[in-house]
N, C-alpha and C positions, 0 to 999 in steps of 0.2 A: 151100638151105639149111635145114640142120635149126637149128634155134632152140629151147636148151634151158630152159625160163620160170623152172627153178631153178634156174640157174648162169650165167645171162646168154647177150650173146655170144658166140664160140671166140671168145679170143687179148684179150679187155678184164677184167678185173680184176670181179668182185663185189662187190655193197655188203655193207659187213657186217654182220652179228645184230644191233648194240649203239644203230648210229645213227639210230635211230626215237629212242629213249631217251634217249641224249646230246643231242639234239636239243629235245624236250622239255623238260627238265633246262633245258636252254640258256634254251629261249623262259618258261618260270616262270620262271625267276631276273632272267631278263632286266626281266617282267611286275612278279615285287616289288621290287625295284629300283629299276623307275621309280615306283612307288607310294611307294615309302619318297622320293622325290624330291617330289615331289609333295607331301605330308606332310611334309618336311622341307627346304626349301632350303638349310639356311647344310650337309648332309649334300656339294651340289656344290661349296662351294666349298670342303672339307675333307677331299674326292675328289682333287680338281685339286692343292689344296697337295701333297697327299702323293705325288704324279707328278711333282713339281718338285722337292721333297724326293731322292725317285730316283735321276730324270736327274742332279740335282749326284750322288750321291753315290756313281753310275757314271760319270761326268767325274771325281771328284775321286778314284775309284779306279785310275783308268786312266793318269791324270795322272801318278801314284806310282809305282803298275809300269811305265811308260818312263822314268821320271825312273833307277828301279833299275836300269834292262835299259840304260839311255847314260850310267850313269855318277856 
């Protein structure tokens, strides 16, 4: 079986060329956010509260749309 190193195995999708850059950016951002949380623990409280606000807003909008569809 002839395996082309630049193109991967036959029938298998290739790895996107931007994947290492995306992983580096996500990893660096995660490390920076971790440092922010170490130096400012209140940021975690605001982050969790914001997530609850977002989930609540999505549930309210879904309920309003379901009520409108049911009449």
